[in-house]
N, C-alpha and C positions, 0 to 999 in steps of 0.2 A: 064255393069260395073258401079260402083259408086266410087267417090272420095270424100274426105272431102271438104266441101264448101270452106274452106280456100285455096284450090288448084286452084280454078277458078279465073282467072284474066279477067277483062273487060276493053276494051279500051274506048275512048271517044264516039265511035259510038255504044257501047253496045255489040260488038263482044266478044265472050268468047274464052279464051286461057288457056292452061296449059303449064308449063315448064317440059320438060323431061330431066333427066340426061343422057347425051350422052358420048361417049368416049373422046371428046375434049371440054367438057363444057356443057352448058345448051341450049336446043333447044326449041324455042317457037312453040307450035303447036296449030292451031285453032281447036276447038271442037264444036260439036253440043250437047247441053245439054238437058236433060229431066227433069223429076220431081225431087224434092228435098224432103228429109225426114230424120229426126233425125240427122241433121248436115251433111248429105251426099247429093251429087247431082249426078244424073244419067248422064252418058256420052254415048250418042247414037253413036257417031263416032268421029274419030280423033286420038285416041290412041289405042295401043295394050295392052292386059292384062298383058304382061310381062314388060311394060314400067315402069320406075322408076320416078314417078310423084313427083315434088316438092310440098310439102304441106304447107310450111311456107317460107315467104320471096319472094313470087312470084312477088309482086309489086316492090320490090327493084330490082329484075332482069329486070322487064319490063321497069323501068325508069332509068336504070343504065347509059344510054347514054344521059340523059336529060341535064346535064350541058355542054356537048359538042355540043349539037344541039341548045339550047336556051341560049342566053347571056343576062344578066340583063343590062338595060339601065343605063348609068352613070348619 
């Protein structure tokens, strides 16, 4: 299976994730990725073909808790 490259989110350690639309919001799923071609990235494991993958705004979902976790020094 392949997804648009914009759907792949990487954390600080380089691990790849995608967000799947679930019944109660978005679910972060770790994925194992394969080769990329023509703006798409192969996904070797981690999601099902019927999954509704978020293709835009994944980093906003990934860092939505950032302001609650990290506070700026005064």
